[in-house]
C-alpha beads as a LAMMPS data file, in Angstrom:
LAMMPS data file: protein, C-alpha beads

197 atoms
196 bonds

1 atom types
1 bond types

-500.0 500.0 xlo xhi
-500.0 500.0 ylo yhi
-500.0 500.0 zlo zhi

Masses

1 110.0

Atoms # bond

1 1 1 -0.346 -5.276 12.635
2 1 1 2.385 -4.769 10.570
3 1 1 1.833 -6.744 7.165
4 1 1 0.148 -6.971 3.810
5 1 1 -3.453 -8.195 3.999
6 1 1 -3.780 -8.611 0.201
7 1 1 -1.354 -8.080 -2.904
8 1 1 -2.494 -6.729 -6.250
9 1 1 -6.372 -6.383 -5.106
10 1 1 -8.512 -4.524 -2.992
11 1 1 -7.583 -5.067 0.944
12 1 1 -9.791 -6.366 3.269
13 1 1 -10.194 -4.955 6.888
14 1 1 -11.504 -7.614 9.593
15 1 1 -15.406 -6.930 9.688
16 1 1 -18.235 -9.177 11.486
17 1 1 -20.266 -11.679 9.805
18 1 1 -23.869 -10.032 10.190
19 1 1 -24.950 -8.978 6.704
20 1 1 -27.027 -6.177 5.783
21 1 1 -29.433 -4.290 3.537
22 1 1 -27.430 -2.404 0.913
23 1 1 -25.973 -3.845 -2.205
24 1 1 -24.220 -2.333 -5.010
25 1 1 -24.195 -4.188 -8.560
26 1 1 -20.697 -4.856 -10.378
27 1 1 -21.347 -1.933 -12.494
28 1 1 -21.729 0.557 -9.489
29 1 1 -19.173 -0.719 -7.511
30 1 1 -16.618 0.242 -10.863
31 1 1 -17.356 3.708 -10.123
32 1 1 -17.336 3.866 -6.203
33 1 1 -14.314 1.899 -6.046
34 1 1 -12.029 1.598 -8.816
35 1 1 -9.578 -0.534 -7.247
36 1 1 -12.474 -3.327 -8.211
37 1 1 -11.703 -2.873 -12.169
38 1 1 -9.678 -6.103 -11.639
39 1 1 -9.436 -6.510 -15.330
40 1 1 -7.094 -4.055 -15.620
41 1 1 -4.783 -4.911 -12.758
42 1 1 -1.223 -6.326 -13.800
43 1 1 -0.354 -9.894 -12.450
44 1 1 3.088 -10.286 -11.389
45 1 1 4.703 -13.503 -9.891
46 1 1 3.880 -14.005 -6.191
47 1 1 5.958 -15.347 -3.914
48 1 1 5.324 -16.547 -0.172
49 1 1 6.754 -14.169 2.721
50 1 1 6.020 -14.610 6.197
51 1 1 3.730 -12.156 7.563
52 1 1 4.719 -11.079 11.082
53 1 1 1.353 -9.890 12.344
54 1 1 -0.291 -13.383 11.632
55 1 1 3.020 -15.671 11.507
56 1 1 1.501 -17.342 8.427
57 1 1 2.586 -17.189 4.678
58 1 1 1.155 -14.418 2.357
59 1 1 2.231 -13.871 -0.952
60 1 1 3.136 -10.330 -2.394
61 1 1 4.357 -9.665 -5.735
62 1 1 8.431 -10.981 -6.119
63 1 1 9.809 -7.585 -7.422
64 1 1 8.930 -5.539 -4.017
65 1 1 8.882 -8.586 -1.620
66 1 1 12.161 -7.419 0.188
67 1 1 10.712 -3.792 0.361
68 1 1 7.878 -4.995 1.718
69 1 1 9.618 -7.005 4.181
70 1 1 11.372 -4.256 5.356
71 1 1 8.866 -1.669 5.976
72 1 1 7.120 -4.782 7.923
73 1 1 10.514 -5.172 9.981
74 1 1 10.212 -1.145 10.870
75 1 1 6.678 -1.810 11.914
76 1 1 4.594 -0.270 9.198
77 1 1 1.465 -2.324 7.905
78 1 1 0.648 -2.392 4.331
79 1 1 -2.808 -3.491 2.731
80 1 1 -1.939 -3.636 -0.747
81 1 1 0.886 -3.426 -3.357
82 1 1 1.850 -3.827 -7.085
83 1 1 5.409 -3.995 -8.136
84 1 1 3.975 -2.251 -11.300
85 1 1 0.620 -1.202 -11.185
86 1 1 1.155 1.188 -14.067
87 1 1 3.886 1.483 -16.347
88 1 1 7.142 2.323 -14.789
89 1 1 5.217 2.726 -11.264
90 1 1 5.508 0.800 -7.688
91 1 1 2.245 1.035 -5.883
92 1 1 2.148 0.663 -1.977
93 1 1 -1.165 1.027 0.227
94 1 1 -1.238 1.582 4.009
95 1 1 -3.734 0.766 5.882
96 1 1 -3.589 4.101 7.914
97 1 1 -2.616 7.172 7.430
98 1 1 -0.072 6.854 10.185
99 1 1 1.401 3.869 8.396
100 1 1 1.851 6.223 5.142
101 1 1 3.287 9.004 7.544
102 1 1 5.771 6.338 8.962
103 1 1 7.211 5.135 5.773
104 1 1 7.679 8.588 4.213
105 1 1 9.249 9.888 7.445
106 1 1 11.495 6.695 7.825
107 1 1 12.524 7.582 4.437
108 1 1 13.278 10.965 4.269
109 1 1 15.164 10.591 7.820
110 1 1 17.635 8.080 6.333
111 1 1 18.380 10.610 3.107
112 1 1 22.053 12.300 3.351
113 1 1 21.900 15.541 1.747
114 1 1 26.122 15.949 3.019
115 1 1 27.141 12.675 0.977
116 1 1 24.499 12.547 -1.802
117 1 1 23.187 15.991 -2.155
118 1 1 22.036 15.449 -5.587
119 1 1 20.514 11.925 -5.730
120 1 1 18.967 12.105 -2.217
121 1 1 17.913 15.692 -3.318
122 1 1 15.740 14.512 -6.358
123 1 1 14.357 11.491 -4.749
124 1 1 13.330 14.138 -1.754
125 1 1 11.766 16.163 -4.705
126 1 1 9.359 13.694 -5.952
127 1 1 8.615 12.505 -2.489
128 1 1 7.384 16.198 -2.105
129 1 1 5.537 16.620 -5.244
130 1 1 8.211 18.900 -6.835
131 1 1 9.687 16.682 -9.462
132 1 1 11.094 18.044 -13.033
133 1 1 13.302 15.909 -15.107
134 1 1 13.151 12.446 -15.958
135 1 1 11.585 10.818 -12.877
136 1 1 7.788 11.660 -12.049
137 1 1 6.791 12.515 -8.662
138 1 1 5.180 10.536 -6.349
139 1 1 1.597 10.487 -6.419
140 1 1 -0.277 9.946 -2.882
141 1 1 -3.948 9.169 -2.612
142 1 1 -6.340 8.464 0.291
143 1 1 -9.243 5.932 -0.124
144 1 1 -12.264 6.182 2.600
145 1 1 -12.739 2.566 3.746
146 1 1 -16.295 1.762 5.962
147 1 1 -15.889 -0.930 8.491
148 1 1 -19.075 -2.365 7.630
149 1 1 -18.617 -3.045 4.030
150 1 1 -18.083 -6.591 2.836
151 1 1 -16.957 -7.197 -0.832
152 1 1 -18.441 -9.987 -2.000
153 1 1 -16.444 -11.137 -4.933
154 1 1 -18.138 -13.943 -6.289
155 1 1 -21.587 -12.482 -6.758
156 1 1 -19.843 -8.713 -7.086
157 1 1 -21.713 -6.756 -4.486
158 1 1 -20.649 -4.559 -1.721
159 1 1 -22.915 -5.247 1.556
160 1 1 -23.160 -2.796 4.300
161 1 1 -23.888 -4.573 7.745
162 1 1 -26.081 -1.740 9.254
163 1 1 -26.223 -3.396 12.853
164 1 1 -22.476 -2.841 13.322
165 1 1 -21.201 0.981 14.345
166 1 1 -20.274 3.226 11.468
167 1 1 -16.025 3.370 11.442
168 1 1 -14.642 5.555 8.369
169 1 1 -11.064 4.827 8.216
170 1 1 -8.849 6.432 5.507
171 1 1 -6.202 4.462 3.761
172 1 1 -3.371 5.648 1.730
173 1 1 -1.960 4.817 -1.747
174 1 1 1.704 5.899 -2.541
175 1 1 2.888 5.353 -5.974
176 1 1 6.349 6.296 -6.940
177 1 1 8.483 5.246 -9.741
178 1 1 10.526 1.889 -10.055
179 1 1 14.093 3.710 -10.416
180 1 1 13.334 4.623 -6.661
181 1 1 12.975 1.177 -5.461
182 1 1 16.895 0.451 -4.799
183 1 1 17.529 3.770 -2.876
184 1 1 14.024 3.100 -0.642
185 1 1 15.049 -0.490 0.083
186 1 1 18.590 0.483 1.294
187 1 1 16.830 3.205 3.449
188 1 1 14.214 1.139 4.827
189 1 1 17.103 -1.584 5.659
190 1 1 19.092 0.996 7.085
191 1 1 16.370 2.621 8.851
192 1 1 15.324 -0.784 10.129
193 1 1 18.568 -1.717 11.479
194 1 1 19.011 1.763 13.388
195 1 1 15.723 1.132 15.413
196 1 1 17.216 -2.334 16.142
197 1 1 14.203 -4.267 14.726

Bonds

1 1 1 2
2 1 2 3
3 1 3 4
4 1 4 5
5 1 5 6
6 1 6 7
7 1 7 8
8 1 8 9
9 1 9 10
10 1 10 11
11 1 11 12
12 1 12 13
13 1 13 14
14 1 14 15
15 1 15 16
16 1 16 17
17 1 17 18
18 1 18 19
19 1 19 20
20 1 20 21
21 1 21 22
22 1 22 23
23 1 23 24
24 1 24 25
25 1 25 26
26 1 26 27
27 1 27 28
28 1 28 29
29 1 29 30
30 1 30 31
31 1 31 32
32 1 32 33
33 1 33 34
34 1 34 35
35 1 35 36
36 1 36 37
37 1 37 38
38 1 38 39
39 1 39 40
40 1 40 41
41 1 41 42
42 1 42 43
43 1 43 44
44 1 44 45
45 1 45 46
46 1 46 47
47 1 47 48
48 1 48 49
49 1 49 50
50 1 50 51
51 1 51 52
52 1 52 53
53 1 53 54
54 1 54 55
55 1 55 56
56 1 56 57
57 1 57 58
58 1 58 59
59 1 59 60
60 1 60 61
61 1 61 62
62 1 62 63
63 1 63 64
64 1 64 65
65 1 65 66
66 1 66 67
67 1 67 68
68 1 68 69
69 1 69 70
70 1 70 71
71 1 71 72
72 1 72 73
73 1 73 74
74 1 74 75
75 1 75 76
76 1 76 77
77 1 77 78
78 1 78 79
79 1 79 80
80 1 80 81
81 1 81 82
82 1 82 83
83 1 83 84
84 1 84 85
85 1 85 86
86 1 86 87
87 1 87 88
88 1 88 89
89 1 89 90
90 1 90 91
91 1 91 92
92 1 92 93
93 1 93 94
94 1 94 95
95 1 95 96
96 1 96 97
97 1 97 98
98 1 98 99
99 1 99 100
100 1 100 101
101 1 101 102
102 1 102 103
103 1 103 104
104 1 104 105
105 1 105 106
106 1 106 107
107 1 107 108
108 1 108 109
109 1 109 110
110 1 110 111
111 1 111 112
112 1 112 113
113 1 113 114
114 1 114 115
115 1 115 116
116 1 116 117
117 1 117 118
118 1 118 119
119 1 119 120
120 1 120 121
121 1 121 122
122 1 122 123
123 1 123 124
124 1 124 125
125 1 125 126
126 1 126 127
127 1 127 128
128 1 128 129
129 1 129 130
130 1 130 131
131 1 131 132
132 1 132 133
133 1 133 134
134 1 134 135
135 1 135 136
136 1 136 137
137 1 137 138
138 1 138 139
139 1 139 140
140 1 140 141
141 1 141 142
142 1 142 143
143 1 143 144
144 1 144 145
145 1 145 146
146 1 146 147
147 1 147 148
148 1 148 149
149 1 149 150
150 1 150 151
151 1 151 152
152 1 152 153
153 1 153 154
154 1 154 155
155 1 155 156
156 1 156 157
157 1 157 158
158 1 158 159
159 1 159 160
160 1 160 161
161 1 161 162
162 1 162 163
163 1 163 164
164 1 164 165
165 1 165 166
166 1 166 167
167 1 167 168
168 1 168 169
169 1 169 170
170 1 170 171
171 1 171 172
172 1 172 173
173 1 173 174
174 1 174 175
175 1 175 176
176 1 176 177
177 1 177 178
178 1 178 179
179 1 179 180
180 1 180 181
181 1 181 182
182 1 182 183
183 1 183 184
184 1 184 185
185 1 185 186
186 1 186 187
187 1 187 188
188 1 188 189
189 1 189 190
190 1 190 191
191 1 191 192
192 1 192 193
193 1 193 194
194 1 194 195
195 1 195 196
196 1 196 197
């Protein structure tokens, strides 16, 4: 699958419908699942885009829709995103570490230190957490997800389906300065073309 499962909120993994035993209150969720603090999320204009995995229209933040589409054309999945989830910071979450690695590899492989040594060197340094100066380093965070969990937004609970086998997966969130957007879009579009997608 190479699409956006949900934007500006919690990504949902497909889980069977049997419910169970362990429940957490809304307050407990705020501590163990910080992404559930929905009151702090910034809302942006959403636009419909074609999800290539399901062939259905989904909504994503207008300001980063072209980048998400370029990522999907490179067959890289995303599960959450926000065009400015913190002031001046774009956030994209990838459902698997391999997807985040593919995104970073696509970006780095498109950098051209011969023709744009200064610009591409700065971007590379920010990506690698070595930035100094006017733009911040990129931020990375891994999030464990138990495929047995089911979040009920109406009741504010998380339920575990104990009858299901345990499966933990790490999603990876990447946050980067909005100033990097234009260059990333250019690199993803160029990378998608070179792969023949």
